[in-house]
Rosetta silent file (secondary structure, phi, psi, omega in degrees, C-alpha in Angstrom):
SEQUENCE: MSDLHKEVSELERKSATAARLFDIRRIIGGLFVVYGVIVTIAGINPSDADLKKAEGVHINLWTGLAMLALGIFFLAWMKLRPAQVPDEAPGTPES
SCORE:     score description
SCORE:     0.000 S_00000001
   1 L     0.000  -29.238 -179.036  -21.131   44.894    6.725 S_00000001
   2 H   -66.127  -40.114  179.641  -19.741   46.443    9.897 S_00000001
   3 H   -64.800  -39.636  178.836  -19.677   43.090   11.720 S_00000001
   4 H   -64.567  -41.564  178.843  -17.778   41.488    8.866 S_00000001
   5 H   -63.939  -40.579  178.380  -15.233   44.318    8.868 S_00000001
   6 H   -65.311  -40.318 -179.639  -14.727   43.975   12.634 S_00000001
   7 H   -66.137  -41.304  179.258  -14.285   40.210   12.308 S_00000001
   8 H   -65.428  -44.278  179.743  -11.733   40.586    9.509 S_00000001
   9 H   -65.733  -34.023  176.627   -9.735   43.192   11.424 S_00000001
  10 H   -66.419  -42.228  177.343   -9.781   40.967   14.523 S_00000001
  11 H   -64.718  -38.207  177.297   -8.455   38.010   12.490 S_00000001
  12 H   -64.656  -39.837  179.346   -5.714   40.225   11.004 S_00000001
  13 H   -65.513  -41.904  178.337   -4.698   41.352   14.486 S_00000001
  14 H   -65.612  -36.960  178.925   -4.565   37.741   15.716 S_00000001
  15 H   -65.429  -42.239  178.184   -2.502   36.753   12.672 S_00000001
  16 H   -64.680  -40.176  178.224    0.007   39.524   13.326 S_00000001
  17 H   -64.517  -42.103  179.107    0.262   38.488   16.982 S_00000001
  18 H   -65.811  -37.876  179.165    0.832   34.843   16.016 S_00000001
  19 H   -64.150  -40.838  178.180    3.511   35.838   13.500 S_00000001
  20 H   -71.176  -36.783 -177.067    5.416   37.780   16.165 S_00000001
  21 H   -67.598  -40.321 -176.620    4.917   35.056   18.775 S_00000001
  22 L  -100.773   27.639  176.232    6.277   32.239   16.610 S_00000001
  23 L   -64.714  127.487 -175.287    9.151   34.216   15.109 S_00000001
  24 H   -63.621  -26.021  178.647   12.026   31.741   14.674 S_00000001
  25 H   -65.232  -32.723  177.876   14.501   34.353   15.921 S_00000001
  26 H   -66.303  -43.013 -178.456   12.837   34.245   19.336 S_00000001
  27 H   -68.017  -48.395 -179.169   13.206   30.470   19.553 S_00000001
  28 H   -64.101  -46.793 -179.592   16.811   30.380   18.322 S_00000001
  29 H   -62.088  -42.883  179.580   17.855   33.351   20.455 S_00000001
  30 H   -63.649  -43.096  178.811   16.186   31.979   23.565 S_00000001
  31 H   -65.596  -42.427  178.839   17.789   28.558   23.180 S_00000001
  32 H   -64.470  -37.960  178.011   21.243   30.021   22.582 S_00000001
  33 H   -65.830  -46.382 -179.196   20.923   32.251   25.648 S_00000001
  34 H   -61.840  -50.679 -179.618   19.791   29.373   27.882 S_00000001
  35 H   -66.785  -34.181  177.663   22.484   26.977   26.647 S_00000001
  36 H   -63.274  -40.457  176.779   25.064   29.771   26.710 S_00000001
  37 H   -63.341  -44.719 -178.765   24.368   30.421   30.385 S_00000001
  38 H   -62.658  -47.508 -178.034   24.665   26.708   31.184 S_00000001
  39 H   -68.854  -36.939  177.896   27.925   26.247   29.268 S_00000001
  40 H   -64.076  -43.465  177.964   29.409   29.481   30.659 S_00000001
  41 H   -61.904  -40.780  178.298   28.662   28.384   34.217 S_00000001
  42 H   -66.159  -27.858 -177.403   30.247   25.011   33.466 S_00000001
  43 H   -90.244   -6.198 -178.258   33.312   26.775   32.064 S_00000001
  44 H   -67.889  -45.545  179.668   33.930   29.170   34.948 S_00000001
  45 L  -123.090   78.104 -178.413   35.656   26.574   37.145 S_00000001
  46 L   -75.121  153.989  176.229   36.899   23.762   34.906 S_00000001
  47 L   -78.014  164.181  178.610   38.547   20.715   36.391 S_00000001
  48 H   -62.897  -35.849  178.744   42.203   19.962   35.737 S_00000001
  49 H   -64.977  -39.957  178.069   41.182   16.999   33.575 S_00000001
  50 H   -64.861  -42.669  178.902   38.976   19.244   31.416 S_00000001
  51 H   -64.901  -40.359  179.146   41.779   21.775   30.980 S_00000001
  52 H   -65.197  -40.374  179.570   44.261   19.055   30.099 S_00000001
  53 H   -64.632  -33.915 -178.690   41.821   17.570   27.572 S_00000001
  54 L   -95.299   13.124  178.830   41.369   21.012   25.964 S_00000001
  55 L    56.293   41.593  174.307   45.131   21.716   26.033 S_00000001
  56 L    85.473   -0.779 -179.105   44.785   24.554   28.537 S_00000001
  57 L   -92.192  134.411  176.342   41.997   26.411   26.742 S_00000001
  58 L   -80.903   71.295 -171.060   38.865   27.289   28.715 S_00000001
  59 H   -64.419  -38.644  179.501   36.738   25.972   25.851 S_00000001
  60 H   -66.492  -39.206  179.320   33.453   25.826   27.776 S_00000001
  61 H   -63.953  -49.116 -178.497   33.830   29.414   28.936 S_00000001
  62 H   -66.863  -39.771  178.281   34.599   30.759   25.460 S_00000001
  63 H   -65.973  -41.844  178.350   31.919   28.656   23.788 S_00000001
  64 H   -62.145  -42.675  178.665   29.345   29.718   26.391 S_00000001
  65 H   -66.056  -38.200  177.496   30.178   33.387   25.934 S_00000001
  66 H   -65.599  -40.080  177.963   29.938   33.023   22.146 S_00000001
  67 H   -64.993  -40.297  176.476   26.550   31.303   22.496 S_00000001
  68 H   -61.184  -45.231  179.818   25.344   34.096   24.776 S_00000001
  69 H   -61.505  -43.380  179.398   26.477   36.728   22.273 S_00000001
  70 H   -65.311  -41.941  178.394   24.739   34.938   19.401 S_00000001
  71 H   -63.404  -42.487  178.322   21.526   34.508   21.405 S_00000001
  72 H   -65.962  -36.210  176.137   21.503   38.165   22.416 S_00000001
  73 H   -60.028  -47.506 -179.907   22.117   39.111   18.781 S_00000001
  74 H   -62.434  -42.732 -179.598   19.058   37.127   17.642 S_00000001
  75 H   -68.095  -37.653  176.980   16.851   38.604   20.368 S_00000001
  76 H   -67.624  -39.739  177.474   18.037   42.153   19.613 S_00000001
  77 H   -60.194  -42.958  179.253   17.471   41.564   15.893 S_00000001
  78 H   -64.045  -39.145 -178.034   13.934   40.416   16.624 S_00000001
  79 H   -71.158  -40.270 -176.875   13.295   43.475   18.807 S_00000001
  80 H   -78.280  -32.148  179.954   14.765   45.971   16.314 S_00000001
  81 L  -126.406   79.086 -177.859   13.214   44.426   13.183 S_00000001
  82 L   -63.672  156.263 -179.650    9.866   42.838   14.135 S_00000001
  83 L   -64.233  137.055  178.063    8.226   40.358   11.785 S_00000001
  84 L  -100.718  129.899  177.598    6.030   41.934    9.144 S_00000001
  85 L   -87.355  129.520  179.116    2.751   40.246    8.341 S_00000001
  86 L   -63.007  151.046 -178.604    1.973   40.260    4.603 S_00000001
  87 L   -62.366  -39.878  176.983   -1.077   42.263    3.569 S_00000001
  88 L  -142.582  151.432 -178.425   -2.716   39.225    2.001 S_00000001
  89 L   -72.248  144.495  178.926   -1.867   35.564    1.913 S_00000001
  90 L   -68.437  141.987  178.012   -0.352   34.249   -1.331 S_00000001
  91 L    88.402   -0.586  178.566   -2.756   32.306   -3.506 S_00000001
  92 L   -94.365  139.390  179.327   -5.904   33.997   -2.213 S_00000001
  93 L   -70.513  145.172  178.142   -8.143   35.712   -4.735 S_00000001
  94 L   -79.082  149.468 -178.982   -8.489   39.468   -4.458 S_00000001
  95 L   -78.433    0.000    0.000  -11.887   40.913   -3.565 S_00000001
């Protein structure tokens, strides 16, 4: 019975690790941070044609900074409120 208990606890630990690893907030936050950095860099020194097209607004800079803020928000949210693994899967019979 001890081996079965160890195996079950090991599977629960792996399930909790997988739930934290594939948290959608990590993926969304990471993508927004990466794209935010790229767009912010593109918006630091816009060309005259880009400024004229955007009617004088540094749209890439502001959009990049907003994307960075949103990405950091998602990553902070994930860090402050980690994913909780349910005690038992739905639809499984109780022992």
